[in-house]
C-alpha positions in Angstrom: 131.6 183.2 114.3 129.6 184.2 111.2 125.9 184.5 111.8 125.1 181.7 109.4 127.5 179.3 111.0 126.0 180.0 114.4 122.6 179.4 113.1 123.7 176.0 111.6 125.1 175.0 115.0 121.9 176.1 116.7 119.9 174.1 114.2 121.9 170.9 115.1 121.6 171.6 118.8 117.9 172.0 118.6 117.5 168.7 116.7 119.7 166.7 119.2 118.1 168.5 122.2 114.6 167.6 121.0 115.5 164.0 120.7 117.1 164.0 124.1 113.8 165.2 125.5 111.7 162.7 123.6 114.0 160.0 125.0 112.7 160.9 128.5 109.0 160.5 127.5 107.1 157.8 129.2 104.5 155.7 127.5 101.7 157.8 129.2 103.1 160.9 127.5 104.7 162.4 130.6 108.4 163.5 130.6 110.3 162.3 133.6 113.9 163.1 134.5 116.1 161.2 137.0 115.2 158.2 139.0 116.4 159.6 142.3 116.8 163.1 143.7 117.8 162.4 147.3 117.1 165.2 149.7 118.8 165.5 153.2 116.0 167.8 154.3 113.2 165.4 153.4 115.2 162.5 154.8 115.6 164.3 158.2 112.0 165.4 158.2 110.7 161.9 157.5 112.9 160.5 160.3 111.6 163.0 162.8 107.9 162.4 161.8 108.3 158.6 162.0 110.1 158.9 165.4 107.0 160.5 166.8 104.3 158.7 164.8 105.4 155.1 165.0 108.9 154.6 166.4 108.8 150.8 166.7 106.8 150.1 163.6 109.2 152.4 161.7 112.4 151.2 163.4 114.0 150.0 160.2 113.1 153.1 158.1 114.3 155.4 160.9 117.6 153.4 161.3 118.3 153.5 157.6 117.5 157.2 157.4 119.8 158.0 160.3 122.6 155.9 158.7 122.1 157.7 155.4 122.3 161.1 157.1 125.5 160.2 158.9 127.1 158.8 155.8 126.2 161.9 153.8 127.2 164.6 156.2 129.6 166.9 154.3 133.2 167.6 155.5 132.0 171.0 156.6 129.4 169.4 159.0 126.3 170.3 157.0 123.9 169.0 154.4 122.3 170.0 151.1 121.3 168.4 147.9 124.0 167.5 145.4 125.4 170.6 143.7 124.0 172.9 146.3 126.1 174.8 148.8 125.6 173.6 152.4 122.3 175.0 153.7 121.3 176.0 157.2 117.8 174.6 157.1 118.8 171.1 156.0 121.6 171.2 158.5 119.4 172.3 161.4 116.7 169.7 160.6 119.3 166.9 160.2 120.9 167.8 163.6 117.5 167.6 165.2 116.7 164.2 163.6 119.9 162.7 164.7 119.6 164.0 168.2 116.0 162.9 168.6 116.7 159.4 167.5 119.7 159.1 169.8 117.6 160.0 172.9 114.6 157.9 172.4 111.0 158.9 172.2 108.4 158.4 173.4 105.4 160.0 172.2 104.1 163.5 172.7 105.8 165.4 175.6 103.8 166.6 178.5 103.2 170.1 179.6 106.8 170.5 180.7 108.1 169.5 177.3 109.7 171.5 174.6 106.8 173.9 174.0 107.7 175.3 177.4 111.5 175.3 177.3 112.7 178.8 178.1 114.0 180.6 175.1 117.6 179.8 174.4 117.9 177.4 177.4 120.0 174.4 176.3 118.8 171.1 177.5 121.2 168.6 179.0 123.5 166.9 176.5 121.9 163.5 175.8 123.6 162.9 172.5 125.4 159.6 173.4 126.4 157.4 170.5 124.3 154.3 169.7 125.3 151.1 171.4 124.6 147.5 170.4 121.4 146.0 171.7 117.8 147.3 171.7 117.5 151.0 171.1 114.8 153.0 173.0 113.2 153.9 169.7 113.3 150.4 168.4 115.9 151.7 165.8 118.4 149.1 165.0 121.9 150.4 165.7 124.4 150.9 162.9 127.7 149.8 164.4 129.7 151.1 161.4 128.2 154.6 161.8 130.3 157.4 163.2 129.8 158.7 166.7 126.3 160.3 166.6 127.3 162.9 169.2 130.3 164.0 167.0 128.0 164.2 163.9 125.5 166.4 165.8 128.3 168.6 167.2 129.8 169.1 163.7 126.3 170.0 162.4 125.7 172.6 165.1 129.1 174.1 164.5 128.4 174.4 160.8 124.9 175.8 161.5 126.4 178.5 163.7 128.9 179.4 161.0 126.1 179.8 158.5 124.4 182.3 160.8 122.1 179.9 162.7 118.6 178.9 161.9 117.4 182.3 163.2 119.0 183.8 160.1 116.9 182.0 157.7 115.0 184.4 155.4 111.7 182.5 155.8 110.3 183.2 159.3 108.2 180.0 159.3 111.3 177.9 158.7 113.2 179.7 161.4 110.3 179.0 163.8 110.2 175.3 162.7 113.9 174.9 163.5 113.4 176.4 166.9 110.6 174.0 167.6 112.6 170.9 166.4 115.6 171.9 168.3 113.5 172.4 171.4 112.0 168.9 170.9 115.5 167.4 170.5 116.9 169.2 173.6 119.3 171.2 171.4 120.2 174.9 172.0 118.2 177.4 170.1 117.6 181.2 170.1 114.3 183.0 170.4 111.0 181.8 171.8 109.0 179.0 170.1 106.4 180.6 167.9 102.8 180.4 169.0 100.5 179.0 166.3 97.0 180.5 167.0 94.7 177.6 166.5 91.8 180.1 166.6 93.0 181.6 163.3 91.3 178.6 161.6 87.9 179.8 162.8 88.2 182.5 160.1 88.6 180.3 156.9 89.0 183.1 154.4 91.6 185.0 156.4 93.5 181.8 157.3 93.7 180.8 153.7 95.0 184.2 152.6 97.6 184.3 155.3 98.8 180.7 155.1 98.0 179.6 151.5 99.9 176.3 150.9 100.9 176.1 154.5 97.3 175.8 155.8 97.2 172.0 156.4 100.7 172.1 157.9 99.7 175.0 160.2 96.6 173.1 161.2 98.5 170.0 162.2 101.3 171.8 164.0 98.8 174.1 165.8 96.9 171.0 167.0 100.1 169.7 168.5 101.0 172.9 170.2 97.5 173.2 171.7 98.0 169.9 173.5 101.2 171.1 175.2 101.1 174.8 175.7 99.7 176.2 178.9 96.9 178.6 178.3 94.3 180.4 180.4 90.5 179.8 180.3 90.0 181.9 177.2 92.8 180.3 175.3 91.6 176.8 176.2 88.1 177.7 175.0 89.5 179.0 171.7 91.5 175.8 171.3 88.4 173.7 171.8 86.7 175.7 169.1 89.6 175.6 166.8 90.4 171.8 167.0 87.5 170.6 164.9 88.3 173.2 162.2 92.0 172.1 162.1 91.1 168.5 161.9 88.7 169.2 159.1 91.4 171.0 157.1 93.8 168.2 157.4 91.2 165.4 156.8 89.8 167.3 153.9 93.2 167.4 152.2 93.8 163.8 153.0 90.5 162.6 151.5 90.7 165.0 148.5 94.0 163.3 147.6 92.6 159.8 147.7 93.4 158.9 151.3 96.8 157.7 150.4 98.4 159.2 153.5 100.7 161.4 151.4 100.2 165.1 151.1 100.8 166.6 147.6 103.1 163.6 146.9 105.7 165.5 148.9 107.7 163.8 151.7 108.5 167.1 153.4 104.9 168.3 153.6 103.7 164.8 154.6 106.4 164.7 157.3 105.4 168.1 158.8 101.7 167.1 158.9 102.4 163.7 160.3 104.6 165.2 163.0 101.9 167.6 164.1 99.2 165.0 164.1 101.4 162.5 166.0 102.3 165.1 168.7 98.7 166.2 169.0 97.4 162.6 169.7 94.4 163.5 167.5 93.3 161.6 164.3 95.5 158.5 164.9 94.2 157.1 161.6 95.6 160.0 159.7 98.9 159.7 161.6 99.2 156.0 160.8 98.3 156.6 157.1 101.0 159.3 156.8 103.6 157.1 158.5 102.8 154.2 156.2 103.1 156.6 153.2 106.5 157.8 154.4 107.8 154.3 154.9 106.7 153.4 151.4 108.3 156.5 150.0 111.8 155.7 151.4 114.5 154.9 148.9 116.5 151.6 149.0 119.4 153.5 150.5 117.4 154.8 153.4 116.9 158.4 152.0 113.8 160.2 150.8 113.6 162.1 147.6 112.2 165.5 146.6 108.6 165.4 145.4 108.0 164.2 141.8 107.5 166.9 139.2 105.6 165.0 136.4 103.5 168.0 135.3 106.3 170.5 135.7 108.8 168.5 133.7 106.1 167.8 131.1 105.3 171.5 130.8 108.9 172.5 130.3 109.6 169.7 127.8 106.5 170.3 125.8 107.0 174.0 125.6 110.5 173.5 124.2 109.3 170.9 121.7 106.5 173.2 120.5 109.1 176.0 120.0 111.3 173.6 118.2 108.6 172.8 115.6 107.1 169.6 117.0 103.5 170.7 117.4 102.3 168.1 115.0 104.6 165.4 116.1 102.5 162.3 116.9 104.5 161.6 120.0 103.0 164.6 121.7 99.4 163.2 121.3 100.1 161.1 124.4 101.4 164.2 126.2 98.3 166.1 125.5 96.2 163.2 126.9 98.4 163.1 130.0 97.9 166.8 130.7 94.2 166.5 130.2 94.1 163.5 132.6 96.1 165.4 135.3 93.8 168.5 135.3 91.8 168.3 138.5 88.1 168.6 138.0 87.1 168.8 141.6 87.5 171.8 143.9 90.2 171.8 146.6 88.2 173.0 149.5 91.1 173.3 152.0 92.4 176.2 149.8 89.0 177.4 148.6 90.1 176.6 145.0 87.6 176.0 142.2 88.2 173.0 139.8 90.3 173.3 136.6 93.9 173.5 138.0 97.0 171.4 137.8 99.5 170.6 140.6 103.2 169.8 140.0 103.0 166.0 140.1 100.0 163.7 139.9 96.3 164.2 139.3 95.6 164.9 143.0 98.5 167.1 144.0 97.9 170.6 145.5 96.9 173.5 143.2 99.6 175.6 141.5 98.9 178.7 139.5 102.2 178.4 137.6 101.6 174.9 136.4 98.0 175.7 135.5 99.0 178.7 133.4 101.8 176.7 131.7 99.6 173.6 131.0 96.7 175.6 129.8 98.9 177.6 127.5 100.3 174.4 126.0 96.9 172.9 125.4 95.9 176.0 123.4 99.1 175.8 121.3 98.8 172.1 120.5 96.7 171.1 117.4 93.0 171.6 118.1 93.7 173.8 121.1 91.1 176.4 120.2 88.4 173.8 120.9 90.1 172.2 123.9 87.7 172.3 126.9 90.5 171.5 129.3 92.4 174.6 128.1 89.2 176.7 128.6 88.8 175.3 132.1 92.3 176.4 132.9 91.5 179.9 131.8 88.4 179.9 133.9 90.4 178.8 136.9 93.0 181.6 136.3 90.2 184.1 135.9 88.6 183.1 139.2 91.9 183.2 141.1 93.3 186.4 139.9 94.1 188.7 142.8 92.1 191.9 143.3 95.3 193.8 142.4 95.6 192.0 139.1 98.4 189.6 140.0 98.3 185.8 140.7 99.4 184.1 143.9 100.3 180.4 144.3 96.8 179.0 144.8 94.7 181.2 147.1 93.3 184.4 145.7 94.6 187.6 147.4 97.2 185.7 149.5 99.4 187.7 151.8 102.4 189.1 150.0 105.6 187.1 150.6 105.7 183.4 151.1 103.1 182.2 148.5 101.6 185.5 147.7 101.6 187.6 144.5 104.4 186.6 142.2 105.5 188.6 139.1 106.7 185.5 137.2 103.5 183.6 137.8 101.5 186.7 136.8 103.5 186.9 133.6 102.8 183.2 132.8 99.1 183.7 133.5 99.1 186.6 131.1 100.8 184.4 128.5 98.1 181.8 128.9 95.3 184.4 128.5 97.0 185.7 125.3 97.4 182.1 124.0 93.7 181.6 124.6 92.9 184.4 122.2 92.4 187.2 124.7 93.5 190.5 123.2 96.1 192.8 124.9 93.2 195.1 126.0 91.4 192.3 127.8 90.6 193.6 131.3 92.4 190.7 133.0 95.5 191.3 131.0 95.4 195.0 131.5 95.0 194.7 135.3 97.9 192.3 135.5 100.3 194.5 133.4 99.3 197.6 135.3 100.3 195.9 138.5 103.5 194.4 137.0 104.6 197.9 136.0 103.9 199.1 139.5 105.8 196.4 141.4 109.0 196.5 139.3 112.1 196.8 141.6 114.1 200.0 141.5 116.8 198.3 139.6 114.4 197.2 136.9 114.2 193.5 137.9 111.4 191.2 139.0 111.3 188.3 141.4 110.1 184.8 140.9 108.6 182.6 143.7 110.2 179.3 142.6 113.5 180.5 141.2 116.4 182.4 142.9 117.7 185.7 141.8 116.1 188.2 139.3 116.7 186.7 135.9 113.8 184.2 135.7 111.2 186.8 136.9 112.6 189.7 134.8 112.7 187.7 131.6 109.1 186.3 132.1 107.7 189.8 132.8 109.6 191.3 129.9 108.0 188.8 127.5 104.5 189.6 128.9 105.1 193.3 128.7 106.3 193.0 125.1 103.5 190.8 124.0 100.6 192.8 125.5 101.9 196.2 126.7 100.0 199.1 125.3 100.8 202.1 127.5 103.8 204.2 128.2 104.1 202.7 131.7 104.3 199.2 130.1 107.0 200.3 127.7 109.1 202.0 130.4 108.9 198.9 132.5 110.0 196.8 129.5 112.9 199.1 128.8 114.0 199.0 132.4 113.8 195.2 132.5 115.8 194.9 129.3 118.4 197.3 130.7 118.7 195.1 133.8 119.2 192.0 131.8 121.9 193.6 129.7 123.5 195.1 132.7 123.7 191.8 134.6 125.2 189.9 131.7 128.5 188.2 132.7 131.7 188.8 130.8 131.5 185.3 129.2 128.1 186.0 127.7 126.1 184.0 130.2 123.7 185.0 133.0 123.4 184.1 136.6 121.1 185.3 139.3 122.1 188.9 138.6 124.2 189.2 141.8 127.6 188.6 140.3 127.5 184.9 140.8 128.3 182.2 138.2 126.4 181.8 135.0 124.0 179.0 134.6 122.2 177.3 131.7 118.8 178.2 133.1 119.5 181.9 133.7 121.2 182.2 130.3 118.2 180.6 128.6 115.7 182.8 130.4 117.6 185.9 129.5 118.1 184.9 125.9 114.4 184.2 125.4 113.4 187.4 127.2 115.7 189.6 125.1 114.6 188.1 121.9 111.0 188.5 122.8 111.7 192.2 123.6 113.0 192.7 120.0 116.8 192.4 120.3 118.0 190.8 117.0 119.8 187.5 117.0 123.0 189.2 115.9 123.0 191.5 118.9 126.2 190.8 120.9 124.2 189.8 124.0 121.8 187.4 122.2 124.5 185.9 120.0 126.8 185.3 122.9 124.0 183.7 125.0 123.2 181.3 122.2 126.9 180.5 121.9 127.1 179.8 125.7 124.2 177.4 125.5 125.7 175.6 122.5 129.0 175.2 124.5 127.1 173.8 127.5 125.2 171.1 125.6 126.2 167.6 126.6 127.0 164.9 124.1 123.7 163.2 124.9 121.8 166.4 123.8 120.9 167.5 127.3 122.2 170.4 129.4 123.7 170.4 132.9 121.5 171.8 135.7 122.3 174.3 138.4 120.7 174.9 141.8 118.4 177.7 140.7 115.1 176.2 141.8 113.6 177.1 145.2 112.1 174.1 147.0 111.5 176.3 150.1 111.9 179.9 149.3 115.3 181.2 150.3 116.0 178.1 152.4 116.3 175.0 150.2 117.3 174.7 146.5 117.8 172.0 144.0 119.1 171.5 140.5 116.9 169.9 137.8 118.0 168.3 134.6 114.6 168.3 133.0 114.0 172.0 133.5 117.5 173.0 132.4 117.1 171.0 129.2 113.6 172.4 128.5 114.7 176.0 129.0 117.9 175.7 126.9 116.1 174.0 124.0 113.2 176.5 124.0 115.6 179.5 124.0 117.7 178.1 121.2 114.7 177.2 119.1 113.4 180.8 119.6 116.8 182.1 118.6 116.8 179.9 115.4 113.4 181.2 114.4 114.5 184.8 114.9 117.8 184.1 113.0 116.0 182.5 110.0 113.5 185.4 109.9 116.4 187.9 109.9 118.2 186.0 107.1 115.1 186.0 105.0 114.4 189.7 105.4 
């Protein structure tokens, strides 16, 4: 296809893509995509939490959740979100939820309960199907549902075929599955993991080790302390640790407006509710969390993923700015929405100063990635140089930069892995600093780039905390290195990242995760933007082919189809997202159009 013809097609795609995004803009300026994103993992987690927190008061919600899980079990016996291959975590948690609600509760187990079950020892099979009449949990029976025991058996068989919960790449999730299966009387391998409540007596260390998991750890450790046998020293440490654990959870609860929800996320709320319920401590928080979970249930009995109002708005706005809509009056409401969602109070549970954004509402938990992206957008919107909210974002990023120069999710100097230092988040923070007017030689930028050059993988790629594979992280770091790199080490790292992207391009011109898997809109958009930023011309075979692939993938309504590239729980749970796919594709094509026009004019 002649270059001019391709540019004309890109121009048309950018126009329709921009209007498709604006069609998703709410009156308050936020961009929102999809009414429902049902999650088997969240549904199973909510069912388990309600089973322990308030089985009779939640009987209807539990029954509807159980029926939904049974109806939506896949033919292979497992569960995952739509478009995602069956996942062991969702399958393990769903099996536990169905088994628990078939056997009846009863409140926290005593000292001979599941925290003391010998490792790998299967409990008696109590998975009898539901019968008409009163259920021990108060859950109304679903007479049309399949045999519950058969559903659980199929789930366990599929879980074994997937390598078992012990094969999950996230140790905390493997430990959670062991705990849930022990509670349900299901077989499991390995010993239940001890959660040292005394760790919370060292606030700085516990924050760095646990990061976002801190309130979850506090609630679960409280439960474990009630049921695990310990000697005199251990009991004394537990007595000292309980007030601190309760303070962590209560502090997060009150910081978020005492709604009962935690970070507007059913999964996080369910895990905290479960721990509090089993501990018998803070019954008011347990009841509030249970009420929130009941309100969050969908009409079909399922629970969704968390909302992503800020994340969606960031992706859509970045694309629209690239497409030339900076002065569009429709974005005035979006700027006001971003300002209103910036959090002006510290989040003491994580030791975070004010000035950050979360991924959803104005009280969700702090996220470095959303903060960097929202701050960058405010600087790039009209009047950004004088925007106090944007300056506050930079102050927050400056205060939370790791000692090594990187950025972690929300706690400075978090432990590597989990929610620790992330190359993609670091690259995004560098971009925000540059957009604020910081020069490439700025000490914060220089420290970040020095560290990015040092942590590049041997093959030239970089990881990203919230996205699977190497393409997202590699493209983001490549852009940062190209914009601000000043040393030979920076240039070598940029060349190696470019080479990795070119080497992992698929034969059809698209990109996937870099592991030989199928191409996706998201990965192709990331790669195209990264390569253009690195200086590859728009008529290079790789960039031209990537633009062509994005054009071919655009739907008639102007949007793009999503793929499961997003990590909900790192390495364990993924989802596809239409808003992010559309924002990425539009931004990449708009960048391509700008580069093509500049080339034609030269």
